[in-house]
MMTF fields as JSON, N, C-alpha, C and O atoms, coordinates in Angstrom:
{
  "mmtfVersion": "1.0.0",
  "mmtfProducer": "UNKNOWN",
  "numBonds": 347,
  "numAtoms": 348,
  "numGroups": 87,
  "numChains": 1,
  "numModels": 1,
  "chainsPerModel": [1],
  "groupsPerChain": [87],
  "chainIdList": ["A"],
  "bondAtomList": [4, 2, 8, 6, 12, 10, 16, 14, 20, 18, 24, 22, 28, 26, 32, 30, 36, 34, 40, 38, 44, 42, 48, 46, 52, 50, 56, 54, 60, 58, 64, 62, 68, 66, 72, 70, 76, 74, 80, 78, 84, 82, 88, 86, 92, 90, 96, 94, 100, 98, 104, 102, 108, 106, 112, 110, 116, 114, 120, 118, 124, 122, 128, 126, 132, 130, 136, 134, 140, 138, 144, 142, 148, 146, 152, 150, 156, 154, 160, 158, 164, 162, 168, 166, 172, 170, 176, 174, 180, 178, 184, 182, 188, 186, 192, 190, 196, 194, 200, 198, 204, 202, 208, 206, 212, 210, 216, 214, 220, 218, 224, 222, 228, 226, 232, 230, 236, 234, 240, 238, 244, 242, 248, 246, 252, 250, 256, 254, 260, 258, 264, 262, 268, 266, 272, 270, 276, 274, 280, 278, 284, 282, 288, 286, 292, 290, 296, 294, 300, 298, 304, 302, 308, 306, 312, 310, 316, 314, 320, 318, 324, 322, 328, 326, 332, 330, 336, 334, 340, 338, 344, 342],
  "bondOrderList": [1, 1, 1, 1, 1, 1, 1, 1, 1, 1, 1, 1, 1, 1, 1, 1, 1, 1, 1, 1, 1, 1, 1, 1, 1, 1, 1, 1, 1, 1, 1, 1, 1, 1, 1, 1, 1, 1, 1, 1, 1, 1, 1, 1, 1, 1, 1, 1, 1, 1, 1, 1, 1, 1, 1, 1, 1, 1, 1, 1, 1, 1, 1, 1, 1, 1, 1, 1, 1, 1, 1, 1, 1, 1, 1, 1, 1, 1, 1, 1, 1, 1, 1, 1, 1, 1],
  "groupList": [{"groupName": "MET", "atomNameList": ["N", "CA", "C", "O"], "elementList": ["N", "C", "C", "O"], "formalChargeList": [0, 0, 0, 0], "bondAtomList": [1, 0, 2, 1, 3, 2], "bondOrderList": [1, 1, 2], "singleLetterCode": "M", "chemCompType": "L-PEPTIDE LINKING"}, {"groupName": "VAL", "atomNameList": ["N", "CA", "C", "O"], "elementList": ["N", "C", "C", "O"], "formalChargeList": [0, 0, 0, 0], "bondAtomList": [1, 0, 2, 1, 3, 2], "bondOrderList": [1, 1, 2], "singleLetterCode": "V", "chemCompType": "L-PEPTIDE LINKING"}, {"groupName": "PRO", "atomNameList": ["N", "CA", "C", "O"], "elementList": ["N", "C", "C", "O"], "formalChargeList": [0, 0, 0, 0], "bondAtomList": [1, 0, 2, 1, 3, 2], "bondOrderList": [1, 1, 2], "singleLetterCode": "P", "chemCompType": "L-PEPTIDE LINKING"}, {"groupName": "GLU", "atomNameList": ["N", "CA", "C", "O"], "elementList": ["N", "C", "C", "O"], "formalChargeList": [0, 0, 0, 0], "bondAtomList": [1, 0, 2, 1, 3, 2], "bondOrderList": [1, 1, 2], "singleLetterCode": "E", "chemCompType": "L-PEPTIDE LINKING"}, {"groupName": "ILE", "atomNameList": ["N", "CA", "C", "O"], "elementList": ["N", "C", "C", "O"], "formalChargeList": [0, 0, 0, 0], "bondAtomList": [1, 0, 2, 1, 3, 2], "bondOrderList": [1, 1, 2], "singleLetterCode": "I", "chemCompType": "L-PEPTIDE LINKING"}, {"groupName": "GLY", "atomNameList": ["N", "CA", "C", "O"], "elementList": ["N", "C", "C", "O"], "formalChargeList": [0, 0, 0, 0], "bondAtomList": [1, 0, 2, 1, 3, 2], "bondOrderList": [1, 1, 2], "singleLetterCode": "G", "chemCompType": "PEPTIDE LINKING"}, {"groupName": "ALA", "atomNameList": ["N", "CA", "C", "O"], "elementList": ["N", "C", "C", "O"], "formalChargeList": [0, 0, 0, 0], "bondAtomList": [1, 0, 2, 1, 3, 2], "bondOrderList": [1, 1, 2], "singleLetterCode": "A", "chemCompType": "L-PEPTIDE LINKING"}, {"groupName": "HIS", "atomNameList": ["N", "CA", "C", "O"], "elementList": ["N", "C", "C", "O"], "formalChargeList": [0, 0, 0, 0], "bondAtomList": [1, 0, 2, 1, 3, 2], "bondOrderList": [1, 1, 2], "singleLetterCode": "H", "chemCompType": "L-PEPTIDE LINKING"}, {"groupName": "LEU", "atomNameList": ["N", "CA", "C", "O"], "elementList": ["N", "C", "C", "O"], "formalChargeList": [0, 0, 0, 0], "bondAtomList": [1, 0, 2, 1, 3, 2], "bondOrderList": [1, 1, 2], "singleLetterCode": "L", "chemCompType": "L-PEPTIDE LINKING"}, {"groupName": "ASN", "atomNameList": ["N", "CA", "C", "O"], "elementList": ["N", "C", "C", "O"], "formalChargeList": [0, 0, 0, 0], "bondAtomList": [1, 0, 2, 1, 3, 2], "bondOrderList": [1, 1, 2], "singleLetterCode": "N", "chemCompType": "L-PEPTIDE LINKING"}, {"groupName": "SER", "atomNameList": ["N", "CA", "C", "O"], "elementList": ["N", "C", "C", "O"], "formalChargeList": [0, 0, 0, 0], "bondAtomList": [1, 0, 2, 1, 3, 2], "bondOrderList": [1, 1, 2], "singleLetterCode": "S", "chemCompType": "L-PEPTIDE LINKING"}, {"groupName": "TYR", "atomNameList": ["N", "CA", "C", "O"], "elementList": ["N", "C", "C", "O"], "formalChargeList": [0, 0, 0, 0], "bondAtomList": [1, 0, 2, 1, 3, 2], "bondOrderList": [1, 1, 2], "singleLetterCode": "Y", "chemCompType": "L-PEPTIDE LINKING"}, {"groupName": "LYS", "atomNameList": ["N", "CA", "C", "O"], "elementList": ["N", "C", "C", "O"], "formalChargeList": [0, 0, 0, 0], "bondAtomList": [1, 0, 2, 1, 3, 2], "bondOrderList": [1, 1, 2], "singleLetterCode": "K", "chemCompType": "L-PEPTIDE LINKING"}, {"groupName": "TRP", "atomNameList": ["N", "CA", "C", "O"], "elementList": ["N", "C", "C", "O"], "formalChargeList": [0, 0, 0, 0], "bondAtomList": [1, 0, 2, 1, 3, 2], "bondOrderList": [1, 1, 2], "singleLetterCode": "W", "chemCompType": "L-PEPTIDE LINKING"}, {"groupName": "CYS", "atomNameList": ["N", "CA", "C", "O"], "elementList": ["N", "C", "C", "O"], "formalChargeList": [0, 0, 0, 0], "bondAtomList": [1, 0, 2, 1, 3, 2], "bondOrderList": [1, 1, 2], "singleLetterCode": "C", "chemCompType": "L-PEPTIDE LINKING"}, {"groupName": "PHE", "atomNameList": ["N", "CA", "C", "O"], "elementList": ["N", "C", "C", "O"], "formalChargeList": [0, 0, 0, 0], "bondAtomList": [1, 0, 2, 1, 3, 2], "bondOrderList": [1, 1, 2], "singleLetterCode": "F", "chemCompType": "L-PEPTIDE LINKING"}, {"groupName": "GLN", "atomNameList": ["N", "CA", "C", "O"], "elementList": ["N", "C", "C", "O"], "formalChargeList": [0, 0, 0, 0], "bondAtomList": [1, 0, 2, 1, 3, 2], "bondOrderList": [1, 1, 2], "singleLetterCode": "Q", "chemCompType": "L-PEPTIDE LINKING"}, {"groupName": "ASP", "atomNameList": ["N", "CA", "C", "O"], "elementList": ["N", "C", "C", "O"], "formalChargeList": [0, 0, 0, 0], "bondAtomList": [1, 0, 2, 1, 3, 2], "bondOrderList": [1, 1, 2], "singleLetterCode": "D", "chemCompType": "L-PEPTIDE LINKING"}, {"groupName": "THR", "atomNameList": ["N", "CA", "C", "O"], "elementList": ["N", "C", "C", "O"], "formalChargeList": [0, 0, 0, 0], "bondAtomList": [1, 0, 2, 1, 3, 2], "bondOrderList": [1, 1, 2], "singleLetterCode": "T", "chemCompType": "L-PEPTIDE LINKING"}],
  "groupTypeList": [0, 1, 2, 3, 4, 3, 5, 2, 6, 7, 8, 9, 10, 8, 5, 11, 12, 2, 5, 13, 3, 12, 8, 4, 5, 14, 15, 12, 5, 12, 0, 16, 5, 10, 5, 6, 2, 2, 11, 6, 2, 4, 17, 2, 18, 9, 3, 8, 18, 15, 3, 4, 8, 3, 9, 1, 15, 12, 17, 4, 5, 3, 9, 15, 12, 10, 7, 7, 13, 7, 8, 5, 5, 17, 3, 1, 9, 16, 5, 14, 13, 9, 16, 4, 2, 5, 15],
  "groupIdList": [1, 2, 3, 4, 5, 6, 7, 8, 9, 10, 11, 12, 13, 14, 15, 16, 17, 18, 19, 20, 21, 22, 23, 24, 25, 26, 27, 28, 29, 30, 31, 32, 33, 34, 35, 36, 37, 38, 39, 40, 41, 42, 43, 44, 45, 46, 47, 48, 49, 50, 51, 52, 53, 54, 55, 56, 57, 58, 59, 60, 61, 62, 63, 64, 65, 66, 67, 68, 69, 70, 71, 72, 73, 74, 75, 76, 77, 78, 79, 80, 81, 82, 83, 84, 85, 86, 87],
  "secStructList": [7, 7, 7, 3, 3, 3, 3, 1, 1, 1, 7, 4, 4, 4, 4, 4, 1, 6, 6, 7, 4, 4, 4, 5, 6, 6, 7, 7, 1, 7, 7, 5, 6, 6, 6, 5, 7, 6, 6, 7, 7, 5, 7, 6, 6, 7, 2, 2, 2, 2, 2, 2, 2, 2, 2, 2, 2, 2, 2, 2, 2, 2, 2, 7, 7, 7, 1, 7, 7, 3, 3, 3, 7, 7, 1, 7, 7, 2, 2, 2, 2, 2, 6, 1, 6, 6, 7],
  "xCoordList": [99.328, 98.655, 99.136, 99.184, 99.488, 99.938, 98.852, 98.6, 98.214, 97.184, 97.798, 98.888, 97.096, 97.535, 96.509, 95.339, 96.952, 96.132, 96.757, 97.761, 96.162, 96.748, 96.594, 95.489, 97.665, 97.658, 99.058, 100.011, 99.206, 98.182, 97.285, 96.386, 97.521, 96.67, 95.616, 95.478, 94.884, 93.833, 92.71, 92.051, 92.481, 91.473, 90.313, 89.617, 90.102, 89.008, 87.688, 86.897, 87.435, 86.136, 85.824, 84.651, 86.826, 86.552, 85.744, 84.976, 85.926, 85.241, 83.741, 83.036, 83.243, 81.806, 81.068, 79.837, 81.776, 81.121, 80.884, 81.836, 79.633, 79.34, 80.27, 80.424, 80.877, 81.796, 83.24, 84.142, 83.472, 84.835, 85.52, 86.713, 84.794, 85.417, 86.605, 87.503, 86.618, 87.743, 89.012, 90.089, 88.899, 90.082, 90.908, 92.096, 90.281, 90.96, 91.486, 90.743, 92.76, 93.418, 92.774, 92.783, 92.221, 91.621, 90.39, 90.197, 89.561, 88.34, 87.405, 87.163, 86.887, 86.001, 84.607, 83.806, 84.297, 82.984, 82.823, 81.7, 83.918, 83.882, 84.972, 86.037, 84.697, 85.693, 86.641, 86.34, 87.774, 88.759, 88.095, 87.267, 88.448, 87.856, 86.656, 86.149, 86.196, 85.063, 85.385, 84.487, 86.648, 87.049, 87.778, 88.334, 87.795, 88.529, 90.02, 90.425, 90.829, 92.264, 92.642, 92.163, 93.479, 93.848, 94.62, 95.494, 94.285, 94.999, 94.97, 95.984, 93.813, 93.706, 94.195, 93.709, 95.141, 95.716, 94.944, 94.224, 95.111, 94.539, 95.254, 96.362, 94.612, 95.139, 95.921, 95.316, 97.243, 98.04, 97.991, 98.558, 97.325, 97.201, 95.919, 95.685, 95.076, 93.795, 93.93, 94.273, 93.664, 93.807, 92.886, 93.231, 91.715, 90.785, 91.409, 91.085, 92.295, 92.999, 93.687, 93.607, 94.354, 95.116, 94.223, 94.575, 93.076, 92.118, 91.594, 91.49, 91.271, 90.766, 91.851, 91.592, 93.061, 94.151, 94.445, 94.73, 94.381, 94.612, 93.6, 93.963, 92.341, 91.309, 91.501, 91.298, 91.889, 92.143, 93.286, 93.182, 94.372, 95.522, 95.19, 95.67, 94.382, 93.955, 93.164, 93.387, 92.236, 91.451, 92.331, 92.101, 93.325, 94.239, 94.961, 95.045, 95.477, 96.198, 95.353, 95.856, 94.071, 93.175, 92.677, 92.267, 92.705, 92.077, 93.027, 92.595, 94.294, 95.273, 96.394, 96.863, 96.819, 97.89, 99.273, 100.246, 99.36, 100.648, 101.224, 100.497, 102.53, 103.221, 103.712, 104.357, 103.4, 103.833, 102.606, 101.644, 102.651, 101.572, 102.186, 103.327, 101.437, 101.857, 101.02, 99.792, 101.676, 100.956, 100.985, 100.558, 101.471, 101.468, 102.487, 103.641, 102.04, 102.928, 103.349, 103.972, 103.017, 103.363, 102.153, 101.052, 102.362, 101.31, 100.568, 99.379, 101.213, 100.579, 100.599, 101.634, 99.447, 99.339, 99.873, 99.168, 101.113, 101.744, 100.997, 100.994, 100.361, 99.599, 98.486, 98.196, 97.852, 96.796, 97.377, 96.85, 98.457, 99.066, 99.51, 99.418, 99.983, 100.415, 99.255, 99.482, 98.012, 96.835, 96.341, 95.468, 96.873, 96.403, 97.063, 98.287, 96.275, 96.861, 97.635, 97.145, 98.814, 99.623, 100.458, 101.145, 100.408, 101.192, 102.442, 103.239],
  "yCoordList": [66.628, 67.481, 68.919, 69.409, 69.582, 70.968, 71.844, 71.734, 72.699, 73.564, 74.605, 75.115, 74.911, 75.954, 77.072, 76.859, 78.235, 79.438, 80.305, 80.98, 80.275, 80.973, 82.471, 82.977, 83.143, 84.594, 85.121, 84.343, 86.353, 87.388, 87.476, 88.316, 86.626, 86.634, 85.537, 84.896, 85.324, 84.301, 84.56, 83.616, 85.781, 86.065, 86.886, 87.562, 86.831, 87.58, 87.343, 88.274, 86.122, 85.778, 86.587, 86.743, 87.101, 87.937, 89.168, 89.701, 89.61, 90.809, 90.664, 91.655, 89.442, 89.223, 89.306, 89.316, 89.365, 89.549, 91.052, 91.828, 91.481, 92.912, 93.653, 93.271, 94.706, 95.521, 95.073, 95.824, 93.857, 93.331, 93.603, 93.333, 94.131, 94.381, 95.331, 95.317, 96.149, 97.062, 96.322, 96.917, 95.028, 94.242, 93.844, 93.545, 93.842, 93.404, 94.636, 95.578, 94.612, 95.771, 96.297, 97.507, 95.444, 95.901, 95.079, 94.674, 94.837, 94.067, 94.824, 96.018, 94.127, 94.746, 94.139, 94.414, 93.318, 92.705, 91.52, 91.093, 90.986, 89.827, 88.858, 89.264, 87.586, 86.574, 86.368, 86.734, 85.786, 85.469, 84.677, 83.805, 84.973, 84.302, 85.058, 84.739, 86.059, 86.84, 88.328, 89.158, 88.663, 90.062, 90.555, 91.653, 89.777, 90.19, 89.991, 89.105, 90.817, 90.612, 89.257, 88.903, 88.508, 87.195, 87.354, 88.212, 86.529, 86.489, 87.831, 88.275, 88.472, 89.783, 89.697, 88.863, 90.539, 90.463, 91.282, 92.22, 90.905, 91.677, 93.026, 93.189, 93.965, 95.319, 95.425, 95.44, 95.497, 95.554, 96.914, 97.073, 97.893, 99.202, 99.312, 100.332, 98.267, 98.285, 97.521, 96.339, 98.187, 97.564, 96.358, 95.412, 96.383, 95.261, 93.977, 92.88, 94.113, 92.958, 92.175, 90.947, 92.874, 92.215, 91.647, 90.649, 92.267, 91.708, 90.365, 89.401, 90.315, 89.072, 88.007, 86.856, 88.373, 87.397, 86.859, 85.671, 87.709, 87.254, 86.169, 85.163, 86.374, 85.381, 84.095, 83.001, 84.221, 83.031, 82.224, 81.004, 82.889, 82.176, 81.548, 80.459, 82.225, 81.657, 80.372, 79.364, 80.414, 79.219, 78.075, 76.921, 78.38, 77.344, 76.707, 75.484, 77.549, 77.043, 76.159, 75.22, 76.464, 75.683, 74.406, 73.473, 74.345, 73.227, 72.294, 71.269, 72.635, 71.773, 71.472, 72.356, 70.233, 69.837, 70.188, 70.212, 70.455, 70.758, 72.073, 73.035, 72.085, 73.311, 74.063, 75.105, 73.526, 74.141, 74.523, 73.761, 75.71, 76.192, 76.657, 77.119, 76.534, 77.081, 78.325, 78.251, 79.464, 80.726, 81.293, 82.427, 80.541, 81.038, 82.147, 82.027, 83.218, 84.358, 84.497, 85.491, 83.516, 83.611, 84.133, 84.238, 84.442, 84.847, 86.115, 86.246, 87.021, 88.287, 89.203, 89.392, 89.764, 90.709, 92.06, 92.805, 92.365, 93.612, 94.839, 95.885, 94.705, 95.825, 96.264, 97.456, 95.3, 95.631, 96.411, 97.455, 95.901, 96.596, 98.002, 98.935, 98.151, 99.468, 100.451, 101.659, 99.958, 100.827, 101.266, 102.13, 100.698, 101.02, 102.323, 102.386, 103.35, 104.616, 104.406, 103.75, 104.948, 104.865, 103.62, 103.448, 102.742, 101.505, 101.615, 100.678],
  "zCoordList": [100.366, 99.435, 99.64, 100.768, 98.552, 98.597, 97.969, 96.769, 98.742, 98.157, 97.237, 97.496, 96.177, 95.25, 95.243, 94.926, 95.589, 95.532, 94.448, 94.675, 93.296, 92.148, 92.319, 92.514, 92.248, 92.374, 92.142, 92.162, 91.932, 92.011, 90.775, 90.722, 89.794, 88.597, 88.698, 89.74, 87.632, 87.564, 88.557, 88.993, 88.916, 89.932, 89.381, 90.139, 88.079, 87.462, 88.176, 88.327, 88.619, 89.192, 90.451, 90.791, 91.148, 92.315, 91.922, 92.722, 90.687, 90.232, 90.094, 89.902, 90.189, 90.069, 91.386, 91.398, 92.483, 93.784, 93.93, 93.852, 94.14, 94.203, 95.16, 96.32, 94.657, 95.437, 95.359, 95.727, 94.884, 94.836, 93.502, 93.361, 92.524, 91.228, 91.36, 90.518, 92.398, 92.61, 93.034, 93.061, 93.366, 93.726, 92.516, 92.64, 91.344, 90.136, 89.411, 89.136, 89.112, 88.524, 87.259, 87.033, 86.432, 85.176, 84.834, 83.687, 85.84, 85.632, 84.697, 84.878, 83.706, 82.729, 82.755, 81.862, 83.759, 83.843, 82.914, 82.644, 82.425, 81.534, 81.957, 82.424, 81.79, 82.114, 80.95, 79.814, 81.239, 80.212, 79.095, 79.356, 77.877, 76.73, 76.196, 75.121, 76.936, 76.472, 76.504, 76.644, 76.376, 76.331, 77.559, 77.538, 78.632, 79.825, 79.586, 78.833, 80.23, 80.079, 80.673, 81.75, 79.999, 80.557, 81.861, 81.987, 82.801, 84.072, 84.794, 85.332, 84.803, 85.449, 86.892, 87.656, 87.273, 88.62, 89.642, 89.3, 90.904, 91.995, 92.075, 91.565, 92.71, 92.843, 94.156, 95.228, 94.09, 95.321, 96.015, 97.097, 95.412, 96.055, 96.865, 97.514, 96.838, 97.535, 98.855, 98.857, 99.964, 101.287, 101.454, 102.161, 100.81, 100.892, 100.338, 100.793, 99.367, 98.816, 99.929, 99.967, 100.824, 101.877, 102.972, 103.601, 103.205, 104.157, 103.65, 104.409, 102.372, 101.79, 101.768, 102.12, 101.36, 101.336, 102.728, 102.886, 103.728, 105.097, 105.475, 106.083, 105.115, 105.423, 104.627, 105.154, 103.368, 102.546, 103.136, 103.268, 103.492, 104.048, 105.4, 105.719, 106.18, 107.464, 107.222, 107.891, 106.26, 105.939, 105.452, 105.814, 104.644, 104.153, 105.341, 105.445, 106.232, 107.389, 108.286, 108.902, 108.354, 109.212, 108.543, 109.235, 107.22, 106.517, 105.764, 105.236, 105.712, 105.053, 106.023, 106.74, 106.044, 106.951, 106.413, 107.167, 105.13, 104.512, 105.047, 105.295, 105.213, 105.603, 104.377, 104.492, 103.199, 101.938, 101.13, 101.042, 100.541, 99.688, 98.38, 98.347, 97.322, 96.032, 95.801, 95.755, 95.656, 95.524, 94.114, 93.901, 93.162, 91.781, 91.611, 92.023, 91.002, 90.78, 89.335, 88.959, 88.523, 87.107, 86.328, 86.869, 85.116, 84.184, 84.613, 84.322, 85.274, 85.633, 84.423, 83.783, 84.123, 83.017, 83.5, 84.18, 83.146, 83.59, 83.079, 83.728, 81.908, 81.358, 82.288, 82.395, 82.97, 83.925, 85.101, 85.485, 85.661, 86.792, 86.393, 87.191, 85.179, 84.722, 84.609, 84.546, 84.583, 84.493, 85.871, 85.957, 86.937, 88.284, 88.744, 88.857, 89.007, 89.486, 90.781, 91.701, 90.855, 92.058, 92.209, 93.216, 91.213, 91.327, 90.508, 90.47]
}
């Protein structure tokens, strides 16, 4: 079994955890299909992004025997990233 952790897009749902909305480059408080940008990407300029990813990857390593992971990388909304100051 190869785990798939879709990213850096498809992570709109992270924006619903209080305080985590700053992780999404252009989170508008709505999910895809209801006005949110499709495939809203994580904000690579936010240090918290990397803390969370480190924990996710650690959990994957501890819970899956596969040495291969699928990390996505397609379908990133470039318009969202272009709205992030400093990116």
